[in-house]
All heavy atoms as TSV, in Angstrom:
chain	resi	resn	atom	element	x	y	z
A	1	MET	N	N	8.203	-9.734	-15.663
A	1	MET	CA	C	7.113	-10.276	-14.889
A	1	MET	C	C	6.179	-9.138	-14.443
A	1	MET	O	O	4.964	-9.257	-14.563
A	1	MET	CB	C	7.697	-11.024	-13.692
A	1	MET	CG	C	6.663	-11.706	-12.884
A	1	MET	SD	S	6.168	-13.203	-13.699
A	1	MET	CE	C	5.384	-14.024	-12.391
A	2	ALA	N	N	6.777	-8.060	-13.949
A	2	ALA	CA	C	5.959	-6.933	-13.494
A	2	ALA	C	C	5.202	-6.298	-14.654
A	2	ALA	O	O	4.048	-5.894	-14.500
A	2	ALA	CB	C	6.833	-5.901	-12.799
A	3	GLY	N	N	5.837	-6.214	-15.818
A	3	GLY	CA	C	5.169	-5.675	-16.996
A	3	GLY	C	C	3.993	-6.521	-17.430
A	3	GLY	O	O	2.945	-6.006	-17.836
A	4	GLY	N	N	4.148	-7.822	-17.343
A	4	GLY	CA	C	3.051	-8.724	-17.694
A	4	GLY	C	C	1.872	-8.587	-16.742
A	4	GLY	O	O	0.713	-8.579	-17.161
A	5	ILE	N	N	2.171	-8.493	-15.468
A	5	ILE	CA	C	1.106	-8.323	-14.476
A	5	ILE	C	C	0.409	-6.978	-14.666
A	5	ILE	O	O	-0.813	-6.874	-14.557
A	5	ILE	CB	C	1.681	-8.467	-13.057
A	5	ILE	CG1	C	2.123	-9.905	-12.833
A	5	ILE	CG2	C	0.667	-8.039	-11.998
A	5	ILE	CD1	C	2.892	-10.134	-11.556
A	6	LEU	N	N	1.187	-5.946	-14.986
A	6	LEU	CA	C	0.596	-4.630	-15.219
A	6	LEU	C	C	-0.268	-4.629	-16.480
A	6	LEU	O	O	-1.343	-4.027	-16.495
A	6	LEU	CB	C	1.698	-3.584	-15.325
A	6	LEU	CG	C	1.281	-2.140	-15.239
A	6	LEU	CD1	C	0.565	-1.852	-13.928
A	6	LEU	CD2	C	2.480	-1.239	-15.366
A	7	ALA	N	N	0.178	-5.308	-17.526
A	7	ALA	CA	C	-0.632	-5.417	-18.745
A	7	ALA	C	C	-1.940	-6.151	-18.448
A	7	ALA	O	O	-3.010	-5.754	-18.941
A	7	ALA	CB	C	0.156	-6.139	-19.834
A	8	TRP	N	N	-1.870	-7.208	-17.653
A	8	TRP	CA	C	-3.077	-7.938	-17.267
A	8	TRP	C	C	-4.016	-7.030	-16.471
A	8	TRP	O	O	-5.231	-7.053	-16.670
A	8	TRP	CB	C	-2.691	-9.170	-16.452
A	8	TRP	CG	C	-3.857	-9.943	-15.949
A	8	TRP	CD1	C	-4.642	-10.798	-16.658
A	8	TRP	CD2	C	-4.392	-9.919	-14.627
A	8	TRP	NE1	N	-5.626	-11.318	-15.843
A	8	TRP	CE2	C	-5.491	-10.787	-14.594
A	8	TRP	CE3	C	-4.035	-9.249	-13.466
A	8	TRP	CZ2	C	-6.241	-10.993	-13.443
A	8	TRP	CZ3	C	-4.774	-9.452	-12.319
A	8	TRP	CH2	C	-5.866	-10.328	-12.329
A	9	ALA	N	N	-3.469	-6.199	-15.583
A	9	ALA	CA	C	-4.301	-5.291	-14.785
A	9	ALA	C	C	-4.982	-4.250	-15.677
A	9	ALA	O	O	-6.153	-3.910	-15.459
A	9	ALA	CB	C	-3.455	-4.600	-13.720
A	10	PHE	N	N	-4.264	-3.745	-16.683
A	10	PHE	CA	C	-4.886	-2.808	-17.623
A	10	PHE	C	C	-6.020	-3.492	-18.388
A	10	PHE	O	O	-7.085	-2.917	-18.572
A	10	PHE	CB	C	-3.850	-2.261	-18.619
A	10	PHE	CG	C	-3.198	-0.994	-18.176
A	10	PHE	CD1	C	-1.923	-0.999	-17.653
A	10	PHE	CD2	C	-3.865	0.209	-18.284
A	10	PHE	CE1	C	-1.318	0.170	-17.250
A	10	PHE	CE2	C	-3.278	1.394	-17.884
A	10	PHE	CZ	C	-1.994	1.367	-17.365
A	11	TRP	N	N	-5.774	-4.709	-18.838
A	11	TRP	CA	C	-6.802	-5.438	-19.578
A	11	TRP	C	C	-8.030	-5.662	-18.710
A	11	TRP	O	O	-9.157	-5.464	-19.154
A	11	TRP	CB	C	-6.228	-6.758	-20.073
A	11	TRP	CG	C	-7.225	-7.584	-20.805
A	11	TRP	CD1	C	-7.672	-7.376	-22.083
A	11	TRP	CD2	C	-7.922	-8.721	-20.311
A	11	TRP	NE1	N	-8.598	-8.328	-22.413
A	11	TRP	CE2	C	-8.776	-9.174	-21.336
A	11	TRP	CE3	C	-7.904	-9.402	-19.098
A	11	TRP	CZ2	C	-9.593	-10.266	-21.189
A	11	TRP	CZ3	C	-8.725	-10.500	-18.953
A	11	TRP	CH2	C	-9.559	-10.923	-19.988
A	12	ARG	N	N	-7.824	-6.064	-17.465
A	12	ARG	CA	C	-8.949	-6.317	-16.565
A	12	ARG	C	C	-9.694	-5.030	-16.218
A	12	ARG	O	O	-10.896	-5.046	-15.989
A	12	ARG	CB	C	-8.465	-6.973	-15.270
A	12	ARG	CG	C	-7.909	-8.349	-15.423
A	12	ARG	CD	C	-8.956	-9.381	-15.453
A	12	ARG	NE	N	-9.680	-9.378	-14.175
A	12	ARG	CZ	C	-10.733	-10.114	-13.933
A	12	ARG	NH1	N	-11.174	-10.920	-14.847
A	12	ARG	NH2	N	-11.340	-10.058	-12.775
A	13	SER	N	N	-9.001	-3.908	-16.174
A	13	SER	CA	C	-9.635	-2.650	-15.793
A	13	SER	C	C	-10.412	-2.006	-16.933
A	13	SER	O	O	-11.464	-1.423	-16.712
A	13	SER	CB	C	-8.585	-1.654	-15.301
A	13	SER	OG	O	-7.979	-2.132	-14.142
A	14	TYR	N	N	-9.865	-2.084	-18.143
A	14	TYR	CA	C	-10.470	-1.343	-19.250
A	14	TYR	C	C	-11.407	-2.175	-20.126
A	14	TYR	O	O	-12.058	-1.631	-21.001
A	14	TYR	CB	C	-9.379	-0.708	-20.111
A	14	TYR	CG	C	-8.831	0.537	-19.467
A	14	TYR	CD1	C	-7.643	0.524	-18.759
A	14	TYR	CD2	C	-9.532	1.734	-19.540
A	14	TYR	CE1	C	-7.148	1.665	-18.164
A	14	TYR	CE2	C	-9.049	2.883	-18.949
A	14	TYR	CZ	C	-7.857	2.839	-18.266
A	14	TYR	OH	O	-7.381	3.971	-17.672
A	15	ARG	N	N	-11.478	-3.468	-19.924
A	15	ARG	CA	C	-12.432	-4.239	-20.718
A	15	ARG	C	C	-13.839	-4.015	-20.170
A	15	ARG	O	O	-14.016	-3.684	-18.996
A	15	ARG	CB	C	-12.083	-5.718	-20.727
A	15	ARG	CG	C	-12.368	-6.393	-19.418
A	15	ARG	CD	C	-11.964	-7.851	-19.476
A	15	ARG	NE	N	-12.165	-8.432	-18.165
A	15	ARG	CZ	C	-13.043	-9.379	-17.903
A	15	ARG	NH1	N	-13.779	-9.869	-18.865
A	15	ARG	NH2	N	-13.168	-9.854	-16.683
A	16	LEU	N	N	-14.825	-4.172	-21.012
A	16	LEU	CA	C	-16.203	-3.976	-20.571
A	16	LEU	C	C	-16.664	-5.164	-19.733
A	16	LEU	O	O	-16.478	-6.310	-20.118
A	16	LEU	CB	C	-17.128	-3.806	-21.774
A	16	LEU	CG	C	-16.965	-2.519	-22.555
A	16	LEU	CD1	C	-17.902	-2.542	-23.761
A	16	LEU	CD2	C	-17.279	-1.324	-21.690
A	17	ARG	N	N	-17.250	-4.866	-18.616
A	17	ARG	CA	C	-17.804	-5.912	-17.767
A	17	ARG	C	C	-19.307	-5.777	-17.771
A	17	ARG	O	O	-19.850	-4.713	-17.553
A	17	ARG	CB	C	-17.296	-5.762	-16.335
A	17	ARG	CG	C	-15.866	-6.076	-16.196
A	17	ARG	CD	C	-15.511	-6.210	-14.734
A	17	ARG	NE	N	-14.074	-6.338	-14.632
A	17	ARG	CZ	C	-13.329	-5.727	-13.765
A	17	ARG	NH1	N	-13.875	-4.930	-12.885
A	17	ARG	NH2	N	-12.039	-5.893	-13.740
A	18	ARG	N	N	-19.940	-6.869	-18.011
A	18	ARG	CA	C	-21.392	-6.860	-17.989
A	18	ARG	C	C	-21.845	-7.703	-16.817
A	18	ARG	O	O	-21.436	-8.848	-16.671
A	18	ARG	CB	C	-21.953	-7.382	-19.286
A	18	ARG	CG	C	-21.544	-6.485	-20.445
A	18	ARG	CD	C	-22.237	-6.794	-21.723
A	18	ARG	NE	N	-23.641	-6.488	-21.804
A	18	ARG	CZ	C	-24.173	-5.277	-21.880
A	18	ARG	NH1	N	-23.395	-4.233	-21.824
A	18	ARG	NH2	N	-25.467	-5.108	-22.013
A	19	VAL	N	N	-22.653	-7.099	-15.981
A	19	VAL	CA	C	-23.212	-7.793	-14.832
A	19	VAL	C	C	-24.693	-7.993	-15.098
A	19	VAL	O	O	-25.433	-7.038	-15.307
A	19	VAL	CB	C	-23.008	-6.962	-13.539
A	19	VAL	CG1	C	-23.649	-7.643	-12.363
A	19	VAL	CG2	C	-21.531	-6.726	-13.307
A	20	CYS	N	N	-25.117	-9.236	-15.124
A	20	CYS	CA	C	-26.513	-9.545	-15.403
A	20	CYS	C	C	-27.208	-9.989	-14.117
A	20	CYS	O	O	-26.785	-10.950	-13.474
A	20	CYS	CB	C	-26.623	-10.637	-16.462
A	20	CYS	SG	S	-25.991	-10.106	-18.070
A	21	LEU	N	N	-28.216	-9.255	-13.776
A	21	LEU	CA	C	-29.040	-9.579	-12.622
A	21	LEU	C	C	-30.437	-9.952	-13.106
A	21	LEU	O	O	-30.695	-10.026	-14.300
A	21	LEU	CB	C	-29.092	-8.388	-11.663
A	21	LEU	CG	C	-27.739	-7.879	-11.153
A	21	LEU	CD1	C	-27.911	-6.589	-10.397
A	21	LEU	CD2	C	-27.069	-8.923	-10.279
A	22	ALA	N	N	-31.327	-10.123	-12.192
A	22	ALA	CA	C	-32.700	-10.478	-12.555
A	22	ALA	C	C	-33.377	-9.352	-13.340
A	22	ALA	O	O	-34.203	-9.602	-14.211
A	22	ALA	CB	C	-33.507	-10.796	-11.301
A	23	GLU	N	N	-32.989	-8.093	-13.066
A	23	GLU	CA	C	-33.611	-6.947	-13.744
A	23	GLU	C	C	-33.083	-6.748	-15.159
A	23	GLU	O	O	-33.746	-6.193	-16.012
A	23	GLU	CB	C	-33.384	-5.645	-12.957
A	23	GLU	CG	C	-33.910	-5.651	-11.542
A	23	GLU	CD	C	-32.896	-6.198	-10.552
A	23	GLU	OE1	O	-31.694	-5.921	-10.688
A	23	GLU	OE2	O	-33.313	-6.931	-9.648
A	24	GLY	N	N	-31.850	-7.146	-15.401
A	24	GLY	CA	C	-31.255	-6.940	-16.720
A	24	GLY	C	C	-29.746	-6.842	-16.599
A	24	GLY	O	O	-29.171	-7.085	-15.552
A	25	CYS	N	N	-29.103	-6.475	-17.699
A	25	CYS	CA	C	-27.642	-6.374	-17.728
A	25	CYS	C	C	-27.216	-4.914	-17.688
A	25	CYS	O	O	-27.881	-4.044	-18.241
A	25	CYS	CB	C	-27.094	-7.024	-18.991
A	25	CYS	SG	S	-27.341	-8.795	-19.037
A	26	ALA	N	N	-26.097	-4.668	-17.027
A	26	ALA	CA	C	-25.546	-3.317	-16.941
A	26	ALA	C	C	-24.022	-3.407	-16.945
A	26	ALA	O	O	-23.446	-4.427	-16.586
A	26	ALA	CB	C	-26.027	-2.619	-15.682
A	27	GLU	N	N	-23.368	-2.319	-17.372
A	27	GLU	CA	C	-21.911	-2.273	-17.362
A	27	GLU	C	C	-21.436	-1.906	-15.962
A	27	GLU	O	O	-21.991	-1.026	-15.316
A	27	GLU	CB	C	-21.403	-1.237	-18.354
A	27	GLU	CG	C	-21.623	-1.624	-19.791
A	27	GLU	CD	C	-21.064	-0.577	-20.734
A	27	GLU	OE1	O	-20.388	0.352	-20.271
A	27	GLU	OE2	O	-21.326	-0.689	-21.932
A	28	LYS	N	N	-20.387	-2.586	-15.519
A	28	LYS	CA	C	-19.800	-2.288	-14.219
A	28	LYS	C	C	-18.351	-1.894	-14.441
A	28	LYS	O	O	-17.563	-2.682	-14.956
A	28	LYS	CB	C	-19.882	-3.502	-13.308
A	28	LYS	CG	C	-19.346	-3.227	-11.929
A	28	LYS	CD	C	-19.466	-4.453	-11.052
A	28	LYS	CE	C	-18.869	-4.145	-9.697
A	28	LYS	NZ	N	-18.791	-5.324	-8.863
A	29	LYS	N	N	-17.989	-0.659	-14.080
A	29	LYS	CA	C	-16.636	-0.161	-14.269
A	29	LYS	C	C	-15.972	0.020	-12.918
A	29	LYS	O	O	-16.641	0.325	-11.939
A	29	LYS	CB	C	-16.668	1.166	-15.026
A	29	LYS	CG	C	-17.246	1.049	-16.420
A	29	LYS	CD	C	-17.171	2.356	-17.117
A	29	LYS	CE	C	-15.954	2.298	-17.997
A	29	LYS	NZ	N	-15.787	3.430	-18.854
A	30	PRO	N	N	-14.640	-0.126	-12.868
A	30	PRO	CA	C	-13.916	0.122	-11.623
A	30	PRO	C	C	-13.989	1.602	-11.244
A	30	PRO	O	O	-14.245	2.467	-12.083
A	30	PRO	CB	C	-12.482	-0.266	-11.947
A	30	PRO	CG	C	-12.552	-1.077	-13.185
A	30	PRO	CD	C	-13.780	-0.651	-13.906
A	31	GLY	N	N	-13.719	1.894	-10.000
A	31	GLY	CA	C	-13.755	3.275	-9.525
A	31	GLY	C	C	-12.557	4.082	-9.992
A	31	GLY	O	O	-11.592	3.553	-10.559
A	32	LYS	N	N	-12.622	5.370	-9.763
A	32	LYS	CA	C	-11.561	6.282	-10.173
A	32	LYS	C	C	-10.249	5.972	-9.464
A	32	LYS	O	O	-9.171	6.100	-10.047
A	32	LYS	CB	C	-11.990	7.721	-9.878
A	32	LYS	CG	C	-11.058	8.751	-10.478
A	32	LYS	CD	C	-11.565	10.144	-10.243
A	32	LYS	CE	C	-12.378	10.525	-11.452
A	32	LYS	NZ	N	-12.693	11.950	-11.502
A	33	ALA	N	N	-10.310	5.531	-8.207
A	33	ALA	CA	C	-9.099	5.200	-7.456
A	33	ALA	C	C	-8.350	4.037	-8.120
A	33	ALA	O	O	-7.112	3.999	-8.104
A	33	ALA	CB	C	-9.446	4.861	-6.022
A	34	MET	N	N	-9.067	3.114	-8.693
A	34	MET	CA	C	-8.437	1.981	-9.377
A	34	MET	C	C	-7.650	2.454	-10.590
A	34	MET	O	O	-6.525	2.024	-10.813
A	34	MET	CB	C	-9.509	0.975	-9.801
A	34	MET	CG	C	-8.992	-0.180	-10.594
A	34	MET	SD	S	-7.918	-1.186	-9.603
A	34	MET	CE	C	-7.473	-2.418	-10.771
A	35	TYR	N	N	-8.228	3.346	-11.378
A	35	TYR	CA	C	-7.533	3.860	-12.553
A	35	TYR	C	C	-6.311	4.681	-12.149
A	35	TYR	O	O	-5.260	4.584	-12.777
A	35	TYR	CB	C	-8.471	4.705	-13.406
A	35	TYR	CG	C	-9.541	3.893	-14.105
A	35	TYR	CD1	C	-10.878	4.132	-13.859
A	35	TYR	CD2	C	-9.207	2.891	-14.997
A	35	TYR	CE1	C	-11.860	3.391	-14.498
A	35	TYR	CE2	C	-10.181	2.150	-15.641
A	35	TYR	CZ	C	-11.502	2.402	-15.387
A	35	TYR	OH	O	-12.462	1.666	-16.019
A	36	ILE	N	N	-6.443	5.498	-11.114
A	36	ILE	CA	C	-5.315	6.318	-10.660
A	36	ILE	C	C	-4.175	5.441	-10.176
A	36	ILE	O	O	-3.015	5.651	-10.533
A	36	ILE	CB	C	-5.773	7.307	-9.571
A	36	ILE	CG1	C	-6.694	8.362	-10.188
A	36	ILE	CG2	C	-4.582	7.967	-8.897
A	36	ILE	CD1	C	-7.369	9.254	-9.169
A	37	SER	N	N	-4.478	4.431	-9.363
A	37	SER	CA	C	-3.419	3.559	-8.857
A	37	SER	C	C	-2.798	2.729	-9.977
A	37	SER	O	O	-1.596	2.450	-9.958
A	37	SER	CB	C	-3.958	2.664	-7.745
A	37	SER	OG	O	-4.974	1.824	-8.238
A	38	LEU	N	N	-3.574	2.357	-10.971
A	38	LEU	CA	C	-3.054	1.595	-12.101
A	38	LEU	C	C	-2.062	2.428	-12.910
A	38	LEU	O	O	-0.967	1.977	-13.232
A	38	LEU	CB	C	-4.208	1.125	-12.985
A	38	LEU	CG	C	-3.864	0.241	-14.157
A	38	LEU	CD1	C	-3.223	-1.053	-13.686
A	38	LEU	CD2	C	-5.109	-0.059	-14.954
A	39	TRP	N	N	-2.425	3.663	-13.223
A	39	TRP	CA	C	-1.527	4.536	-13.985
A	39	TRP	C	C	-0.310	4.935	-13.170
A	39	TRP	O	O	0.796	5.064	-13.721
A	39	TRP	CB	C	-2.273	5.762	-14.505
A	39	TRP	CG	C	-3.066	5.425	-15.725
A	39	TRP	CD1	C	-4.405	5.191	-15.808
A	39	TRP	CD2	C	-2.548	5.234	-17.043
A	39	TRP	NE1	N	-4.752	4.872	-17.093
A	39	TRP	CE2	C	-3.639	4.896	-17.876
A	39	TRP	CE3	C	-1.284	5.313	-17.598
A	39	TRP	CZ2	C	-3.480	4.640	-19.234
A	39	TRP	CZ3	C	-1.134	5.053	-18.955
A	39	TRP	CH2	C	-2.227	4.728	-19.762
A	40	LEU	N	N	-0.472	5.132	-11.866
A	40	LEU	CA	C	0.664	5.456	-11.009
A	40	LEU	C	C	1.653	4.287	-10.983
A	40	LEU	O	O	2.869	4.497	-11.077
A	40	LEU	CB	C	0.190	5.791	-9.594
A	40	LEU	CG	C	1.277	6.146	-8.599
A	40	LEU	CD1	C	2.005	7.403	-9.030
A	40	LEU	CD2	C	0.685	6.320	-7.221
A	41	SER	N	N	1.161	3.073	-10.888
A	41	SER	CA	C	2.055	1.920	-10.890
A	41	SER	C	C	2.738	1.753	-12.245
A	41	SER	O	O	3.894	1.328	-12.311
A	41	SER	CB	C	1.305	0.656	-10.498
A	41	SER	OG	O	0.293	0.372	-11.422
A	42	ALA	N	N	2.067	2.107	-13.332
A	42	ALA	CA	C	2.693	2.038	-14.658
A	42	ALA	C	C	3.839	3.046	-14.764
A	42	ALA	O	O	4.922	2.724	-15.274
A	42	ALA	CB	C	1.654	2.300	-15.745
A	43	VAL	N	N	3.625	4.255	-14.267
A	43	VAL	CA	C	4.683	5.277	-14.289
A	43	VAL	C	C	5.859	4.840	-13.424
A	43	VAL	O	O	7.023	4.982	-13.817
A	43	VAL	CB	C	4.120	6.642	-13.826
A	43	VAL	CG1	C	5.230	7.637	-13.571
A	43	VAL	CG2	C	3.148	7.179	-14.866
A	44	LEU	N	N	5.581	4.293	-12.244
A	44	LEU	CA	C	6.659	3.832	-11.369
A	44	LEU	C	C	7.439	2.684	-11.997
A	44	LEU	O	O	8.661	2.600	-11.840
A	44	LEU	CB	C	6.094	3.412	-10.012
A	44	LEU	CG	C	5.610	4.555	-9.128
A	44	LEU	CD1	C	4.965	4.006	-7.866
A	44	LEU	CD2	C	6.739	5.495	-8.788
A	45	LEU	N	N	6.771	1.802	-12.715
A	45	LEU	CA	C	7.466	0.712	-13.388
A	45	LEU	C	C	8.380	1.243	-14.485
A	45	LEU	O	O	9.529	0.802	-14.606
A	45	LEU	CB	C	6.468	-0.288	-13.968
A	45	LEU	CG	C	7.089	-1.470	-14.702
A	45	LEU	CD1	C	7.889	-2.327	-13.738
A	45	LEU	CD2	C	6.033	-2.288	-15.394
A	46	VAL	N	N	7.916	2.197	-15.258
A	46	VAL	CA	C	8.748	2.778	-16.315
A	46	VAL	C	C	9.947	3.498	-15.699
A	46	VAL	O	O	11.079	3.385	-16.186
A	46	VAL	CB	C	7.914	3.728	-17.208
A	46	VAL	CG1	C	8.800	4.544	-18.122
A	46	VAL	CG2	C	6.910	2.928	-18.011
A	47	LEU	N	N	9.731	4.228	-14.603
A	47	LEU	CA	C	10.843	4.902	-13.936
A	47	LEU	C	C	11.844	3.892	-13.373
A	47	LEU	O	O	13.052	4.136	-13.390
A	47	LEU	CB	C	10.328	5.811	-12.823
A	47	LEU	CG	C	9.631	7.081	-13.282
A	47	LEU	CD1	C	9.092	7.847	-12.074
A	47	LEU	CD2	C	10.554	7.956	-14.097
A	48	ALA	N	N	11.366	2.775	-12.859
A	48	ALA	CA	C	12.264	1.752	-12.330
A	48	ALA	C	C	13.098	1.116	-13.443
A	48	ALA	O	O	14.271	0.798	-13.243
A	48	ALA	CB	C	11.460	0.688	-11.596
A	49	VAL	N	N	12.499	0.950	-14.611
A	49	VAL	CA	C	13.236	0.358	-15.735
A	49	VAL	C	C	14.357	1.287	-16.183
A	49	VAL	O	O	15.472	0.858	-16.472
A	49	VAL	CB	C	12.275	0.042	-16.909
A	49	VAL	CG1	C	13.035	-0.284	-18.182
A	49	VAL	CG2	C	11.349	-1.098	-16.523
A	50	PHE	N	N	14.091	2.587	-16.208
A	50	PHE	CA	C	15.070	3.557	-16.679
A	50	PHE	C	C	15.779	4.270	-15.532
A	50	PHE	O	O	16.340	5.349	-15.722
A	50	PHE	CB	C	14.399	4.590	-17.590
A	50	PHE	CG	C	13.871	3.986	-18.853
A	50	PHE	CD1	C	12.509	3.845	-19.053
A	50	PHE	CD2	C	14.731	3.546	-19.835
A	50	PHE	CE1	C	12.016	3.280	-20.211
A	50	PHE	CE2	C	14.252	2.987	-21.007
A	50	PHE	CZ	C	12.885	2.854	-21.195
A	51	ALA	N	N	15.819	3.695	-14.353
A	51	ALA	CA	C	16.397	4.352	-13.178
A	51	ALA	C	C	17.871	4.672	-13.372
A	51	ALA	O	O	18.328	5.747	-12.998
A	51	ALA	CB	C	16.204	3.486	-11.941
A	52	GLU	N	N	18.598	3.768	-13.969
A	52	GLU	CA	C	20.028	4.000	-14.137
A	52	GLU	C	C	20.308	5.173	-15.072
A	52	GLU	O	O	21.203	5.970	-14.835
A	52	GLU	CB	C	20.694	2.735	-14.678
A	52	GLU	CG	C	22.198	2.783	-14.620
A	52	GLU	CD	C	22.819	1.451	-14.978
A	52	GLU	OE1	O	22.190	0.413	-14.726
A	52	GLU	OE2	O	23.934	1.477	-15.517
A	53	GLN	N	N	19.510	5.306	-16.128
A	53	GLN	CA	C	19.706	6.411	-17.070
A	53	GLN	C	C	19.206	7.744	-16.500
A	53	GLN	O	O	19.603	8.798	-16.967
A	53	GLN	CB	C	18.983	6.132	-18.387
A	53	GLN	CG	C	19.616	5.046	-19.212
A	53	GLN	CD	C	19.130	3.656	-18.828
A	53	GLN	OE1	O	18.251	3.505	-17.992
A	53	GLN	NE2	N	19.706	2.647	-19.431
A	54	LEU	N	N	18.323	7.709	-15.512
A	54	LEU	CA	C	17.764	8.935	-14.937
A	54	LEU	C	C	18.482	9.392	-13.681
A	54	LEU	O	O	18.075	10.368	-13.062
A	54	LEU	CB	C	16.275	8.725	-14.628
A	54	LEU	CG	C	15.382	8.433	-15.828
A	54	LEU	CD1	C	13.977	8.110	-15.364
A	54	LEU	CD2	C	15.367	9.617	-16.773
A	55	GLN	N	N	19.559	8.730	-13.280
A	55	GLN	CA	C	20.261	9.102	-12.064
A	55	GLN	C	C	20.852	10.500	-12.135
A	55	GLN	O	O	21.005	11.157	-11.113
A	55	GLN	CB	C	21.371	8.103	-11.757
A	55	GLN	CG	C	20.876	6.834	-11.156
A	55	GLN	CD	C	22.015	5.897	-10.811
A	55	GLN	OE1	O	23.176	6.195	-11.101
A	55	GLN	NE2	N	21.689	4.778	-10.212
A	56	TRP	N	N	21.178	10.965	-13.312
A	56	TRP	CA	C	21.766	12.297	-13.438
A	56	TRP	C	C	20.805	13.384	-12.968
A	56	TRP	O	O	21.233	14.487	-12.632
A	56	TRP	CB	C	22.208	12.547	-14.872
A	56	TRP	CG	C	21.079	12.580	-15.854
A	56	TRP	CD1	C	20.551	11.533	-16.513
A	56	TRP	CD2	C	20.329	13.718	-16.250
A	56	TRP	NE1	N	19.507	11.940	-17.303
A	56	TRP	CE2	C	19.339	13.283	-17.167
A	56	TRP	CE3	C	20.369	15.067	-15.925
A	56	TRP	CZ2	C	18.435	14.148	-17.746
A	56	TRP	CZ3	C	19.466	15.931	-16.512
A	56	TRP	CH2	C	18.511	15.464	-17.411
A	57	LEU	N	N	19.528	13.106	-12.920
A	57	LEU	CA	C	18.565	14.084	-12.412
A	57	LEU	C	C	18.680	14.253	-10.894
A	57	LEU	O	O	18.367	15.315	-10.360
A	57	LEU	CB	C	17.138	13.656	-12.758
A	57	LEU	CG	C	16.767	13.659	-14.231
A	57	LEU	CD1	C	15.410	13.015	-14.426
A	57	LEU	CD2	C	16.779	15.073	-14.768
A	58	LEU	N	N	19.124	13.216	-10.208
A	58	LEU	CA	C	19.176	13.227	-8.749
A	58	LEU	C	C	20.572	13.440	-8.189
A	58	LEU	O	O	20.722	13.961	-7.088
A	58	LEU	CB	C	18.613	11.904	-8.208
A	58	LEU	CG	C	17.191	11.566	-8.640
A	58	LEU	CD1	C	16.825	10.171	-8.159
A	58	LEU	CD2	C	16.228	12.586	-8.075
A	59	ILE	N	N	21.586	13.006	-8.916
A	59	ILE	CA	C	22.963	13.050	-8.413
A	59	ILE	C	C	23.786	13.964	-9.307
A	59	ILE	O	O	23.730	13.879	-10.534
A	59	ILE	CB	C	23.583	11.639	-8.415
A	59	ILE	CG1	C	22.748	10.705	-7.531
A	59	ILE	CG2	C	25.017	11.675	-7.957
A	59	ILE	CD1	C	23.137	9.255	-7.645
A	60	ASP	N	N	24.586	14.835	-8.691
A	60	ASP	CA	C	25.473	15.718	-9.445
A	60	ASP	C	C	26.660	14.891	-9.951
A	60	ASP	O	O	27.454	14.396	-9.149
A	60	ASP	CB	C	25.954	16.855	-8.555
A	60	ASP	CG	C	26.785	17.871	-9.319
A	60	ASP	OD1	O	26.751	17.853	-10.561
A	60	ASP	OD2	O	27.456	18.692	-8.665
A	61	PRO	N	N	26.818	14.729	-11.267
A	61	PRO	CA	C	27.891	13.885	-11.791
A	61	PRO	C	C	29.262	14.545	-11.787
A	61	PRO	O	O	30.253	13.910	-12.118
A	61	PRO	CB	C	27.439	13.586	-13.219
A	61	PRO	CG	C	26.626	14.762	-13.599
A	61	PRO	CD	C	25.955	15.221	-12.327
A	62	THR	N	N	29.353	15.810	-11.398
A	62	THR	CA	C	30.637	16.518	-11.402
A	62	THR	C	C	31.498	15.996	-10.254
A	62	THR	O	O	31.068	15.997	-9.105
A	62	THR	CB	C	30.415	18.030	-11.219
A	62	THR	OG1	O	29.472	18.470	-12.181
A	62	THR	CG2	C	31.715	18.782	-11.380
A	63	PRO	N	N	32.722	15.541	-10.565
A	63	PRO	CA	C	33.605	15.072	-9.491
A	63	PRO	C	C	33.925	16.204	-8.503
A	63	PRO	O	O	33.940	17.384	-8.859
A	63	PRO	CB	C	34.861	14.628	-10.217
A	63	PRO	CG	C	34.444	14.434	-11.639
A	63	PRO	CD	C	33.297	15.363	-11.870
A	64	ALA	N	N	34.183	15.847	-7.273
A	64	ALA	CA	C	34.448	16.849	-6.219
A	64	ALA	C	C	35.697	17.679	-6.528
A	64	ALA	O	O	35.800	18.841	-6.135
A	64	ALA	CB	C	34.596	16.148	-4.881
A	65	ALA	N	N	36.674	17.101	-7.227
A	65	ALA	CA	C	37.904	17.820	-7.542
A	65	ALA	C	C	37.677	18.974	-8.518
A	65	ALA	O	O	38.456	19.925	-8.550
A	65	ALA	CB	C	38.940	16.857	-8.106
A	66	LEU	N	N	36.616	18.919	-9.318
A	66	LEU	CA	C	36.356	19.951	-10.313
A	66	LEU	C	C	35.499	21.087	-9.777
A	66	LEU	O	O	35.284	22.075	-10.488
A	66	LEU	CB	C	35.694	19.341	-11.543
A	66	LEU	CG	C	36.542	18.331	-12.311
A	66	LEU	CD1	C	35.743	17.749	-13.458
A	66	LEU	CD2	C	37.825	18.974	-12.828
A	67	ARG	N	N	35.043	20.996	-8.565
A	67	ARG	CA	C	34.164	22.048	-8.012
A	67	ARG	C	C	34.940	23.205	-7.472
A	67	ARG	O	O	35.973	23.288	-7.082
A	67	ARG	CB	C	33.288	21.481	-6.902
A	67	ARG	CG	C	32.272	20.558	-7.448
A	67	ARG	CD	C	31.342	20.130	-6.362
A	67	ARG	NE	N	30.731	18.866	-6.803
A	67	ARG	CZ	C	29.983	18.124	-6.059
A	67	ARG	NH1	N	29.733	18.462	-4.840
A	67	ARG	NH2	N	29.476	17.037	-6.522
């Protein structure tokens, strides 16, 4: 579910938006903060998916008896 929502957010952020006013049409892009938060959430989602395999980076797997 989170991956689907994130894919939708990428699609909404990177597709071209055309805003047409009385003067004419122009492209409207999201701000830099939107792109940064989008990529940060993508990295956090990938880390959450692989959290169990990455635990060795945070926890010493050596049993206390072997130290």
